[in-house]
Short mmCIF file of the C-alpha atoms (twelve columns), coordinates in Angstrom:
data_MODEL
# 
_entry.id   MODEL 
# 
loop_
_atom_site.group_PDB 
_atom_site.id 
_atom_site.type_symbol 
_atom_site.label_atom_id 
_atom_site.label_alt_id 
_atom_site.label_comp_id 
_atom_site.label_asym_id 
_atom_site.label_seq_id 
_atom_site.Cartn_x 
_atom_site.Cartn_y 
_atom_site.Cartn_z 
_atom_site.pdbx_PDB_model_num 
ATOM 1   C CA . UNK A 1   0.046   0.142  0.030   1 
ATOM 2   C CA . UNK A 2   3.005   2.498  0.916   1 
ATOM 3   C CA . UNK A 3   4.538   1.468  -2.487  1 
ATOM 4   C CA . UNK A 4   1.263   2.395  -4.250  1 
ATOM 5   C CA . UNK A 5   0.527   5.696  -2.263  1 
ATOM 6   C CA . UNK A 6   4.135   6.879  -2.981  1 
ATOM 7   C CA . UNK A 7   3.451   5.885  -6.876  1 
ATOM 8   C CA . UNK A 8   0.045   7.947  -6.897  1 
ATOM 9   C CA . UNK A 9   2.083   10.935 -5.322  1 
ATOM 10  C CA . UNK A 10  4.997   10.850 -7.536  1 
ATOM 11  C CA . UNK A 11  2.387   10.696 -10.543 1 
ATOM 12  C CA . UNK A 12  0.564   13.502 -9.190  1 
ATOM 13  C CA . UNK A 13  3.556   15.462 -8.912  1 
ATOM 14  C CA . UNK A 14  4.705   14.754 -12.118 1 
ATOM 15  C CA . UNK A 15  1.324   15.649 -13.859 1 
ATOM 16  C CA . UNK A 16  1.190   19.069 -12.086 1 
ATOM 17  C CA . UNK A 17  4.455   20.142 -13.671 1 
ATOM 18  C CA . UNK A 18  3.768   22.035 -16.905 1 
ATOM 19  C CA . UNK A 19  5.913   21.082 -19.950 1 
ATOM 20  C CA . UNK A 20  8.818   23.829 -19.917 1 
ATOM 21  C CA . UNK A 21  7.783   24.430 -23.637 1 
ATOM 22  C CA . UNK A 22  4.339   25.170 -22.888 1 
ATOM 23  C CA . UNK A 23  4.393   28.873 -22.356 1 
ATOM 24  C CA . UNK A 24  6.916   29.556 -25.292 1 
ATOM 25  C CA . UNK A 25  4.794   27.535 -27.482 1 
ATOM 26  C CA . UNK A 26  1.482   29.268 -26.511 1 
ATOM 27  C CA . UNK A 27  3.298   32.842 -26.869 1 
ATOM 28  C CA . UNK A 28  4.451   31.700 -30.456 1 
ATOM 29  C CA . UNK A 29  0.670   30.577 -31.283 1 
ATOM 30  C CA . UNK A 30  -0.536  34.004 -29.951 1 
ATOM 31  C CA . UNK A 31  1.561   35.755 -32.088 1 
ATOM 32  C CA . UNK A 32  0.900   33.726 -34.907 1 
ATOM 33  C CA . UNK A 33  -2.679  34.125 -34.828 1 
ATOM 34  C CA . UNK A 34  -2.617  37.596 -34.356 1 
ATOM 35  C CA . UNK A 35  -0.404  38.109 -37.544 1 
ATOM 36  C CA . UNK A 36  -2.790  35.556 -39.392 1 
ATOM 37  C CA . UNK A 37  -5.724  37.785 -38.262 1 
ATOM 38  C CA . UNK A 38  -4.193  40.928 -39.579 1 
ATOM 39  C CA . UNK A 39  -3.150  39.250 -42.925 1 
ATOM 40  C CA . UNK A 40  -6.989  37.881 -43.287 1 
ATOM 41  C CA . UNK A 41  -8.410  41.343 -42.575 1 
ATOM 42  C CA . UNK A 42  -11.051 42.177 -44.926 1 
ATOM 43  C CA . UNK A 43  -11.389 38.503 -46.303 1 
ATOM 44  C CA . UNK A 44  -14.610 36.817 -46.104 1 
ATOM 45  C CA . UNK A 45  -15.518 33.323 -47.339 1 
ATOM 46  C CA . UNK A 46  -18.429 31.276 -47.698 1 
ATOM 47  C CA . UNK A 47  -19.132 28.348 -45.753 1 
ATOM 48  C CA . UNK A 48  -21.434 25.485 -46.928 1 
ATOM 49  C CA . UNK A 49  -22.668 22.724 -44.801 1 
ATOM 50  C CA . UNK A 50  -24.267 19.533 -46.252 1 
ATOM 51  C CA . UNK A 51  -25.676 16.550 -44.196 1 
ATOM 52  C CA . UNK A 52  -28.628 14.854 -42.921 1 
ATOM 53  C CA . UNK A 53  -30.592 15.126 -39.843 1 
ATOM 54  C CA . UNK A 54  -32.420 11.918 -37.975 1 
ATOM 55  C CA . UNK A 55  -35.799 12.151 -36.146 1 
ATOM 56  C CA . UNK A 56  -36.725 8.681  -35.236 1 
ATOM 57  C CA . UNK A 57  -37.298 6.875  -38.476 1 
ATOM 58  C CA . UNK A 58  -37.096 10.087 -40.829 1 
ATOM 59  C CA . UNK A 59  -33.978 11.184 -42.320 1 
ATOM 60  C CA . UNK A 60  -33.873 14.664 -43.734 1 
ATOM 61  C CA . UNK A 61  -31.299 16.399 -46.203 1 
ATOM 62  C CA . UNK A 62  -29.834 19.654 -44.892 1 
ATOM 63  C CA . UNK A 63  -27.662 22.305 -46.631 1 
ATOM 64  C CA . UNK A 64  -26.795 25.646 -45.478 1 
ATOM 65  C CA . UNK A 65  -24.536 28.739 -46.283 1 
ATOM 66  C CA . UNK A 66  -22.818 31.313 -43.821 1 
ATOM 67  C CA . UNK A 67  -20.213 33.895 -44.355 1 
ATOM 68  C CA . UNK A 68  -17.053 33.590 -42.277 1 
ATOM 69  C CA . UNK A 69  -14.191 36.073 -42.183 1 
ATOM 70  C CA . UNK A 70  -12.266 38.852 -40.386 1 
ATOM 71  C CA . UNK A 71  -13.579 42.447 -40.659 1 
ATOM 72  C CA . UNK A 72  -11.382 45.253 -41.706 1 
ATOM 73  C CA . UNK A 73  -9.904  45.918 -38.359 1 
ATOM 74  C CA . UNK A 74  -8.224  42.810 -38.456 1 
ATOM 75  C CA . UNK A 75  -9.894  41.626 -34.916 1 
ATOM 76  C CA . UNK A 76  -13.758 41.307 -35.459 1 
ATOM 77  C CA . UNK A 77  -14.986 37.742 -36.594 1 
ATOM 78  C CA . UNK A 78  -17.826 38.197 -39.102 1 
ATOM 79  C CA . UNK A 79  -20.098 34.832 -38.859 1 
ATOM 80  C CA . UNK A 80  -23.720 35.437 -40.477 1 
ATOM 81  C CA . UNK A 81  -26.356 32.933 -41.509 1 
ATOM 82  C CA . UNK A 82  -27.136 33.541 -45.492 1 
ATOM 83  C CA . UNK A 83  -29.750 30.574 -45.987 1 
ATOM 84  C CA . UNK A 84  -30.517 27.041 -45.450 1 
ATOM 85  C CA . UNK A 85  -32.813 24.469 -46.650 1 
ATOM 86  C CA . UNK A 86  -34.303 21.231 -45.162 1 
ATOM 87  C CA . UNK A 87  -35.355 18.728 -47.977 1 
ATOM 88  C CA . UNK A 88  -34.955 21.640 -50.266 1 
ATOM 89  C CA . UNK A 89  -37.302 23.867 -48.394 1 
ATOM 90  C CA . UNK A 90  -35.927 27.250 -47.659 1 
ATOM 91  C CA . UNK A 91  -35.893 28.442 -43.994 1 
ATOM 92  C CA . UNK A 92  -34.519 30.946 -41.778 1 
ATOM 93  C CA . UNK A 93  -31.884 30.108 -39.055 1 
ATOM 94  C CA . UNK A 94  -34.562 29.746 -36.478 1 
ATOM 95  C CA . UNK A 95  -37.081 27.635 -38.685 1 
ATOM 96  C CA . UNK A 96  -33.830 25.557 -39.802 1 
ATOM 97  C CA . UNK A 97  -32.879 24.851 -36.215 1 
ATOM 98  C CA . UNK A 98  -36.387 23.925 -35.148 1 
ATOM 99  C CA . UNK A 99  -37.197 21.744 -38.245 1 
ATOM 100 C CA . UNK A 100 -34.001 19.983 -37.791 1 
ATOM 101 C CA . UNK A 101 -34.563 19.220 -33.880 1 
ATOM 102 C CA . UNK A 102 -31.951 21.597 -32.786 1 
ATOM 103 C CA . UNK A 103 -32.780 23.992 -29.723 1 
ATOM 104 C CA . UNK A 104 -33.422 27.533 -30.029 1 
ATOM 105 C CA . UNK A 105 -30.218 29.459 -30.372 1 
ATOM 106 C CA . UNK A 106 -29.657 31.820 -27.188 1 
ATOM 107 C CA . UNK A 107 -29.572 35.563 -27.824 1 
ATOM 108 C CA . UNK A 108 -25.889 36.699 -28.387 1 
ATOM 109 C CA . UNK A 109 -24.626 33.188 -28.534 1 
ATOM 110 C CA . UNK A 110 -21.149 33.056 -30.413 1 
ATOM 111 C CA . UNK A 111 -20.892 30.092 -33.158 1 
ATOM 112 C CA . UNK A 112 -18.476 27.450 -33.071 1 
ATOM 113 C CA . UNK A 113 -16.384 28.641 -35.956 1 
ATOM 114 C CA . UNK A 114 -16.239 32.173 -34.546 1 
ATOM 115 C CA . UNK A 115 -14.597 30.789 -31.283 1 
ATOM 116 C CA . UNK A 116 -12.376 28.661 -33.505 1 
ATOM 117 C CA . UNK A 117 -11.218 31.443 -35.286 1 
ATOM 118 C CA . UNK A 118 -9.464  33.053 -32.226 1 
ATOM 119 C CA . UNK A 119 -8.771  30.530 -29.622 1 
ATOM 120 C CA . UNK A 120 -5.821  32.153 -28.525 1 
ATOM 121 C CA . UNK A 121 -6.487  35.930 -28.893 1 
ATOM 122 C CA . UNK A 122 -10.220 36.083 -28.607 1 
ATOM 123 C CA . UNK A 123 -12.399 37.236 -25.431 1 
ATOM 124 C CA . UNK A 124 -13.585 35.044 -22.701 1 
ATOM 125 C CA . UNK A 125 -11.042 32.015 -23.466 1 
ATOM 126 C CA . UNK A 126 -8.850  30.346 -21.017 1 
ATOM 127 C CA . UNK A 127 -5.847  28.501 -22.471 1 
ATOM 128 C CA . UNK A 128 -3.599  25.798 -20.817 1 
ATOM 129 C CA . UNK A 129 -0.635  24.014 -22.628 1 
ATOM 130 C CA . UNK A 130 -1.328  20.181 -22.068 1 
ATOM 131 C CA . UNK A 131 1.780   18.952 -23.849 1 
ATOM 132 C CA . UNK A 132 3.401   17.403 -26.973 1 
ATOM 133 C CA . UNK A 133 0.816   15.021 -28.998 1 
ATOM 134 C CA . UNK A 134 0.779   13.469 -32.253 1 
ATOM 135 C CA . UNK A 135 1.530   15.852 -34.936 1 
ATOM 136 C CA . UNK A 136 2.085   18.815 -32.857 1 
ATOM 137 C CA . UNK A 137 1.361   20.548 -29.343 1 
ATOM 138 C CA . UNK A 138 -1.864  20.050 -27.572 1 
ATOM 139 C CA . UNK A 139 -3.692  23.095 -25.738 1 
ATOM 140 C CA . UNK A 140 -6.741  22.968 -23.850 1 
ATOM 141 C CA . UNK A 141 -9.099  26.119 -24.514 1 
ATOM 142 C CA . UNK A 142 -11.943 26.617 -21.870 1 
ATOM 143 C CA . UNK A 143 -14.746 29.134 -23.258 1 
ATOM 144 C CA . UNK A 144 -15.840 31.279 -20.670 1 
ATOM 145 C CA . UNK A 145 -18.834 33.067 -22.703 1 
ATOM 146 C CA . UNK A 146 -22.085 32.647 -24.117 1 
ATOM 147 C CA . UNK A 147 -20.946 30.207 -26.997 1 
ATOM 148 C CA . UNK A 148 -22.006 27.187 -28.987 1 
ATOM 149 C CA . UNK A 149 -18.911 25.287 -27.496 1 
ATOM 150 C CA . UNK A 150 -17.566 25.027 -23.955 1 
ATOM 151 C CA . UNK A 151 -14.110 23.800 -24.869 1 
ATOM 152 C CA . UNK A 152 -11.479 23.226 -27.688 1 
ATOM 153 C CA . UNK A 153 -8.943  20.561 -27.719 1 
ATOM 154 C CA . UNK A 154 -6.351  22.354 -29.948 1 
ATOM 155 C CA . UNK A 155 -3.392  20.905 -31.953 1 
ATOM 156 C CA . UNK A 156 -0.845  23.607 -32.931 1 
ATOM 157 C CA . UNK A 157 2.591   23.290 -35.146 1 
ATOM 158 C CA . UNK A 158 5.120   23.701 -32.246 1 
ATOM 159 C CA . UNK A 159 7.468   25.500 -34.708 1 
ATOM 160 C CA . UNK A 160 5.328   27.995 -36.306 1 
ATOM 161 C CA . UNK A 161 2.483   28.159 -33.832 1 
ATOM 162 C CA . UNK A 162 -0.320  27.632 -36.654 1 
ATOM 163 C CA . UNK A 163 -3.340  25.924 -35.534 1 
ATOM 164 C CA . UNK A 164 -3.660  22.270 -37.041 1 
ATOM 165 C CA . UNK A 165 -6.777  20.817 -35.757 1 
ATOM 166 C CA . UNK A 166 -9.315  20.981 -33.044 1 
ATOM 167 C CA . UNK A 167 -11.886 18.778 -31.259 1 
ATOM 168 C CA . UNK A 168 -14.842 20.917 -30.367 1 
ATOM 169 C CA . UNK A 169 -16.865 20.189 -27.414 1 
ATOM 170 C CA . UNK A 170 -20.400 21.403 -27.715 1 
ATOM 171 C CA . UNK A 171 -22.413 23.294 -25.198 1 
ATOM 172 C CA . UNK A 172 -26.097 23.283 -24.001 1 
ATOM 173 C CA . UNK A 173 -28.394 20.815 -22.290 1 
ATOM 174 C CA . UNK A 174 -29.004 18.820 -25.223 1 
ATOM 175 C CA . UNK A 175 -25.534 17.808 -25.562 1 
ATOM 176 C CA . UNK A 176 -25.622 16.667 -22.096 1 
ATOM 177 C CA . UNK A 177 -28.191 14.180 -23.094 1 
ATOM 178 C CA . UNK A 178 -26.260 12.920 -26.126 1 
ATOM 179 C CA . UNK A 179 -24.684 9.500  -26.815 1 
ATOM 180 C CA . UNK A 180 -22.472 11.186 -29.187 1 
ATOM 181 C CA . UNK A 181 -21.464 14.885 -29.754 1 
ATOM 182 C CA . UNK A 182 -18.159 14.842 -32.096 1 
ATOM 183 C CA . UNK A 183 -17.016 17.814 -33.909 1 
ATOM 184 C CA . UNK A 184 -13.528 17.674 -35.329 1 
ATOM 185 C CA . UNK A 185 -12.088 20.770 -37.136 1 
ATOM 186 C CA . UNK A 186 -8.883  20.796 -39.610 1 
ATOM 187 C CA . UNK A 187 -7.482  24.405 -40.365 1 
ATOM 188 C CA . UNK A 188 -6.056  25.829 -43.589 1 
ATOM 189 C CA . UNK A 189 -2.439  26.951 -43.646 1 
ATOM 190 C CA . UNK A 190 -3.513  30.659 -43.350 1 
ATOM 191 C CA . UNK A 191 -5.721  29.973 -40.133 1 
ATOM 192 C CA . UNK A 192 -9.306  29.839 -41.591 1 
ATOM 193 C CA . UNK A 193 -11.257 26.676 -41.046 1 
ATOM 194 C CA . UNK A 194 -10.805 23.911 -43.860 1 
ATOM 195 C CA . UNK A 195 -13.098 21.394 -42.860 1 
ATOM 196 C CA . UNK A 196 -15.528 20.936 -39.783 1 
ATOM 197 C CA . UNK A 197 -17.043 17.315 -39.256 1 
ATOM 198 C CA . UNK A 198 -20.108 17.272 -36.799 1 
ATOM 199 C CA . UNK A 199 -21.643 13.846 -35.614 1 
ATOM 200 C CA . UNK A 200 -24.493 14.098 -33.029 1 
ATOM 201 C CA . UNK A 201 -26.720 11.118 -31.650 1 
ATOM 202 C CA . UNK A 202 -29.128 11.210 -28.737 1 
ATOM 203 C CA . UNK A 203 -32.221 9.470  -27.680 1 
ATOM 204 C CA . UNK A 204 -34.584 12.022 -26.435 1 
ATOM 205 C CA . UNK A 205 -38.187 11.643 -25.052 1 
ATOM 206 C CA . UNK A 206 -37.741 8.046  -26.556 1 
ATOM 207 C CA . UNK A 207 -36.952 9.248  -29.899 1 
ATOM 208 C CA . UNK A 208 -33.547 8.726  -31.542 1 
ATOM 209 C CA . UNK A 209 -32.175 11.833 -33.066 1 
ATOM 210 C CA . UNK A 210 -28.922 12.618 -34.947 1 
ATOM 211 C CA . UNK A 211 -27.082 14.630 -37.388 1 
ATOM 212 C CA . UNK A 212 -24.126 14.042 -39.534 1 
ATOM 213 C CA . UNK A 213 -22.759 17.185 -41.410 1 
ATOM 214 C CA . UNK A 214 -19.774 18.418 -43.204 1 
ATOM 215 C CA . UNK A 215 -18.857 22.254 -43.356 1 
ATOM 216 C CA . UNK A 216 -16.257 23.578 -46.009 1 
ATOM 217 C CA . UNK A 217 -15.298 26.914 -47.404 1 
ATOM 218 C CA . UNK A 218 -16.530 27.459 -51.073 1 
ATOM 219 C CA . UNK A 219 -13.308 28.168 -52.945 1 
# 
């Protein structure tokens, strides 16, 4: 028992020690993100979403278009709904969410990709270096603002500080009931999102609900 206790104490002490490179990589990532935002100032992309939503035995096709980019100030993120369709029927944003079984969007809530654009320099985020991981350096980003995501597990290139990929953890009551709520984002070299894959499944009020969607820029 003593040896086990000693091992646990040693493990806890080791785990508590941050990787000495962490703060340096974080500073590099913040500087890189700041430079990328400045370079992207005034650039806006159209982001297209295609996928399916399931409500019990019914499956519906979903498509939508948003604009995503950086305002001319090099700081403000633009993320606006343009149009959406469910089974080919045009709907506004609230109508699309309701028809697809998604909860009503809270007023002022930031979209997932808005947070993902500025995880190091944006407002209401707390960043903690985790350590080296396969293909890069891992950071945990806790989101302390009204947003569609509560956390990002973000991988950057250690040498350049560029964002490579992120696992996004959705927020909200519906997510807590989910059996699966996965969002995987890949970044382009300029810091813009390259592809977001979303996979959701839950049994709510004895009805199986789910969604599988892919969001990519229109190039």
